[in-house]
C-alpha positions as CSV (number, residue, x, y, z in Angstrom):
1,M,76.5,133.1,76.6
2,A,77.2,129.8,78.6
3,P,80.7,128.9,79.2
4,H,82.4,126.5,76.8
5,S,84.6,123.8,78.2
6,I,88.0,123.5,76.3
7,G,88.9,120.2,77.6
8,S,88.4,117.6,80.6
9,G,90.6,115.8,82.9
10,T,90.7,114.1,86.3
11,I,92.3,115.3,89.5
12,S,94.2,112.5,91.4
13,F,93.9,113.2,95.1
14,G,95.5,110.2,96.8
15,L,92.9,107.4,95.9
16,V,90.2,109.9,95.1
17,S,89.6,110.8,91.5
18,I,87.7,113.9,90.5
19,P,86.4,114.3,86.9
20,V,86.7,118.0,86.1
21,K,86.3,120.2,82.9
22,L,88.5,123.1,82.1
23,Y,87.3,126.6,81.1
24,T,89.3,129.6,80.0
25,A,89.4,132.1,82.9
26,A,90.6,135.2,81.0
27,S,91.5,136.5,77.6
28,S,93.5,139.7,76.4
29,G,91.2,142.5,75.7
30,G,93.7,144.2,73.4
31,V,92.5,145.6,70.0
32,S,93.8,143.8,67.0
33,F,94.3,145.1,63.6
34,N,94.9,143.8,60.0
35,L,97.4,144.8,57.6
36,L,95.9,146.6,54.5
37,H,97.3,147.7,51.2
38,A,97.2,151.4,51.3
39,K,96.7,151.7,47.7
40,C,93.4,149.7,47.4
41,G,92.4,149.0,51.0
42,S,92.6,145.1,50.6
43,R,94.0,142.8,53.4
44,I,97.3,141.6,52.5
45,K,98.5,137.8,52.8
46,Q,101.7,137.0,54.3
47,Q,103.9,134.5,52.5
48,T,107.0,132.4,53.6
49,F,109.9,133.4,51.5
50,C,113.4,131.6,51.1
51,P,116.1,134.4,50.7
52,V,118.7,131.7,49.4
53,C,116.5,130.2,46.8
54,N,114.7,133.5,46.4
55,E,111.2,132.0,46.1
56,V,108.1,131.7,48.0
57,V,107.9,128.4,49.8
58,E,104.6,126.3,50.2
59,R,103.7,125.1,53.7
60,G,104.2,121.6,52.6
61,S,107.8,122.2,51.8
62,L,108.6,123.5,55.4
63,V,110.2,121.4,58.2
64,K,111.2,122.3,61.9
65,G,114.8,123.1,62.7
66,Y,116.4,123.5,66.0
67,E,119.4,126.0,66.0
68,F,122.3,124.5,68.0
69,Q,124.6,127.3,66.7
70,K,124.3,130.4,64.8
71,E,122.8,129.6,61.4
72,Q,123.2,125.9,62.1
73,Y,120.1,123.7,62.5
74,V,119.2,120.0,63.0
75,R,115.9,119.0,61.5
76,F,112.9,117.4,63.3
77,T,110.1,115.6,61.7
78,D,106.5,115.9,63.0
79,E,106.6,112.2,63.8
80,E,109.8,112.4,65.8
81,L,108.4,115.4,67.8
82,K,105.2,113.5,68.5
83,S,107.1,110.6,69.8
84,L,108.6,112.8,72.3
85,E,105.4,114.1,73.8
86,G,104.3,113.3,77.1
87,E,101.9,110.3,77.6
88,A,98.4,111.1,76.6
89,S,97.0,111.4,80.1
90,K,94.3,113.7,81.4
91,V,95.2,113.1,85.0
92,I,96.0,116.1,87.2
93,D,98.3,114.2,89.7
94,I,98.6,116.1,92.8
95,A,102.2,115.9,94.4
96,E,101.9,118.2,97.4
97,F,100.1,120.9,99.2
98,V,101.7,124.3,100.3
99,P,100.6,127.6,101.5
100,L,99.9,130.0,98.8
101,P,102.1,132.8,99.9
102,S,105.1,130.4,99.5
103,V,104.5,130.4,95.7
104,D,106.1,133.4,93.9
105,P,103.6,135.0,91.4
106,I,106.4,135.1,88.9
107,Y,105.8,131.3,88.1
108,F,102.2,131.8,87.1
109,E,101.6,131.6,83.4
110,K,97.8,131.2,82.6
111,T,94.7,130.7,84.5
112,Y,91.7,128.2,84.0
113,Y,88.6,127.5,85.8
114,L,87.8,124.0,86.9
115,G,84.3,122.7,87.2
116,P,83.1,119.2,88.1
117,D,82.3,116.8,85.3
118,K,79.4,114.3,85.4
119,G,79.7,112.5,88.7
120,G,82.3,114.5,90.1
121,E,80.3,117.1,92.1
122,K,80.7,115.6,95.7
123,P,84.6,114.8,95.5
124,Y,85.1,118.3,93.7
125,R,83.2,119.9,96.7
126,L,85.0,117.9,99.2
127,L,88.6,119.0,97.8
128,A,87.6,122.7,97.3
129,D,86.3,122.9,100.9
130,A,89.1,120.9,102.4
131,M,91.7,123.2,100.7
132,A,90.0,126.4,101.8
133,K,89.8,125.2,105.4
134,S,93.4,124.1,105.3
135,D,94.6,127.2,103.6
136,R,96.7,125.3,101.2
137,V,97.1,125.0,97.4
138,A,97.9,121.9,95.4
139,L,101.1,121.5,93.0
140,A,100.5,118.9,90.4
141,T,101.8,117.9,86.9
142,F,99.4,117.6,84.0
143,V,100.0,117.0,80.1
144,M,98.4,119.7,78.0
145,R,98.7,119.5,74.2
146,G,101.4,116.9,74.5
147,K,103.4,119.1,76.7
148,E,104.0,118.4,80.4
149,S,103.2,121.2,82.6
150,L,103.5,122.2,86.2
151,V,100.2,123.4,87.5
152,L,98.9,124.9,90.8
153,V,95.3,124.1,91.8
154,R,93.7,126.6,94.5
155,P,90.4,127.2,96.2
156,A,88.8,130.5,95.0
157,Q,85.5,132.0,94.7
158,D,83.8,128.9,96.0
159,G,85.5,126.6,93.4
160,L,88.8,125.4,92.1
161,M,91.2,127.3,89.7
162,L,94.1,125.8,87.8
163,H,97.1,127.8,87.1
164,T,99.8,126.5,84.5
165,M,103.3,127.5,85.8
166,Y,106.7,128.1,84.5
167,F,109.4,125.5,85.5
168,A,112.3,126.8,87.6
169,D,114.8,126.9,84.7
170,E,112.2,128.8,82.7
171,V,112.3,131.7,85.1
172,R,115.4,134.2,84.7
173,D,117.7,134.9,87.6
174,F,117.0,138.1,89.5
175,G,120.2,138.1,91.1
176,E,122.2,139.3,88.2
177,I,120.2,142.5,88.1
178,E,121.5,145.7,89.8
179,K,119.1,146.9,92.5
180,G,120.6,150.0,93.6
181,K,121.8,148.5,96.9
182,S,124.7,150.9,97.0
183,V,122.4,154.1,97.3
184,K,122.3,155.6,100.6
185,L,118.9,157.0,101.8
186,R,118.5,160.2,103.7
187,D,116.9,160.6,107.0
188,G,113.3,160.7,106.8
189,E,112.8,159.6,103.2
190,L,112.0,155.9,104.2
191,E,109.5,157.3,106.8
192,L,107.8,159.7,104.2
193,A,107.6,156.9,101.6
194,E,105.9,154.6,104.2
195,R,103.4,157.3,105.0
196,L,102.8,157.7,101.4
197,I,102.1,154.0,100.9
198,G,99.7,154.3,103.9
199,E,97.8,157.1,102.2
200,L,97.5,155.1,99.0
201,S,96.7,151.7,100.6
202,H,93.3,149.9,100.7
203,D,92.3,146.6,102.4
204,E,91.2,144.6,99.1
205,F,91.9,144.8,95.3
206,K,88.9,146.0,93.2
207,P,89.8,145.2,89.6
208,E,86.6,146.8,88.4
209,Q,87.8,150.2,89.0
210,Y,90.5,149.8,86.5
211,Q,90.1,149.9,82.8
212,D,92.1,150.0,79.5
213,D,91.9,153.5,78.5
214,Y,94.0,153.1,75.5
215,R,91.6,150.4,74.1
216,N,88.6,152.6,74.9
217,R,89.9,155.5,72.9
218,V,90.8,153.2,69.9
219,L,87.4,151.7,69.8
220,E,85.9,155.1,70.1
221,M,87.8,156.4,67.3
222,A,87.1,153.3,65.2
223,N,83.4,153.7,65.8
224,S,83.7,157.5,64.8
225,K,85.5,156.3,61.6
226,V,82.8,154.0,60.8
227,E,80.2,156.6,61.3
228,G,82.1,159.0,59.0
229,K,82.8,161.7,61.6
230,E,85.6,164.0,61.5
231,I,88.7,162.9,63.6
232,T,90.7,165.4,65.6
233,A,94.0,164.1,66.9
234,A,94.5,164.9,70.6
235,A,97.4,166.9,71.6
236,P,100.3,164.8,73.2
237,E,100.3,164.9,77.0
238,A,102.8,167.1,78.7
239,Q,106.0,165.3,80.0
240,R,106.5,165.0,83.7
241,A,109.2,167.2,85.1
242,Q,112.2,165.1,86.3
243,V,112.3,164.6,90.0
244,I,115.3,166.4,91.4
245,D,115.0,166.2,95.2
246,L,113.3,162.7,96.4
247,M,112.5,164.4,99.8
248,D,110.8,167.2,98.3
249,A,108.9,164.9,95.8
250,L,107.6,162.7,98.7
251,K,106.4,165.7,100.8
252,Q,104.6,167.1,97.8
253,S,102.8,163.8,97.0
254,L,101.7,163.6,100.7
255,A,100.4,167.1,100.5
256,K,98.4,166.4,97.5
257,R,96.9,163.3,99.4
258,G,96.2,165.7,102.3
259,G,98.4,163.5,104.5
260,A,101.2,166.0,105.1
261,E,101.1,167.8,108.4
262,E,102.5,171.4,108.4
263,R,105.5,171.1,110.5
264,P,108.2,173.9,110.7
265,A,111.4,172.4,109.3
266,A,114.5,172.5,111.4
267,A,117.3,174.8,110.5
268,G,119.6,173.3,108.0
269,A,117.0,170.5,107.3
270,P,116.2,169.5,103.5
271,G,113.8,171.9,102.1
272,A,114.0,174.3,105.2
273,K,113.3,177.8,104.4
274,K,115.7,180.5,105.5
275,P,114.2,183.4,107.6
276,P,113.9,186.6,105.9
277,A,117.0,189.1,106.8
278,K,116.1,191.9,109.1
279,A,116.1,195.3,107.4
280,P,118.6,197.9,108.6
281,K,117.3,200.4,111.3
282,R,118.3,203.4,109.0
283,A,115.9,202.1,106.3
284,A,112.9,202.2,108.7
285,A,113.5,205.9,109.2
286,S,114.0,206.9,105.7
287,D,110.6,208.7,105.1
288,R,111.1,210.9,108.4
289,D,114.5,211.9,107.0
290,R,113.3,212.9,103.8
291,K,110.6,215.0,105.4
292,A,112.9,216.8,107.7
293,Q,115.4,217.6,104.9
294,A,112.5,219.0,102.8
295,G,111.5,221.5,105.5
296,R,114.9,222.8,105.8
297,K,115.1,223.8,102.2
């Protein structure tokens, strides 16, 4: 199926204008369900209900309210909200160019493909190639559905992609989260962790090697139900044992990867095995003594 454009716009690059079309780059592949009445199997309908008036409220009787204190609201009409929307502009106004690594991925929200609209093929190609050669991405503002958005335009796969982004005040402060800085790492733990990372490292990301196993199982069971096949519920997976010794867990992980070298552990080192105690000399001659005693009887 040919891709369907969801909108159009114009990239403003200095005095250069590039007409573009927007295309959805990705969509969630999760399995969706409808709620049914268990008694008859019919799909239920959800209604808006007012607990104060004890009645179902029609959509035409609903208004929007902003909660400024708990259970305290100010009302907004659709006309008031419409008047506050950004100017109806389709211009993607580039403000600056920055290196991509300087932008934390936490700011990325949603991704769109950008393709040239009629008459925009040459300037589109020019911007894509120039950004790729200069190793820069563009930060711009763009009004989408009446809401002003911060966007990032980057060269990718021989074209341009657009990412809508969160504003700075929409990203929560990570500094308030405890990060275990007071923990003391034992000697060798960091080295083993780095070795394990090295064993699991590859030069590139291959998304095709990952798949949603849960979705596949749901769809497989759904198909079986449609075909009237008997369903057997799988046994729950065994829980992983709790990791007690971090050093031992790292060593075992490396051993499973074939990356651990068999090295004798130093005496007293974590995980070092004690040598077996020497047997008493008397015990070594016990058989000979028993034979001698039997001969004297």
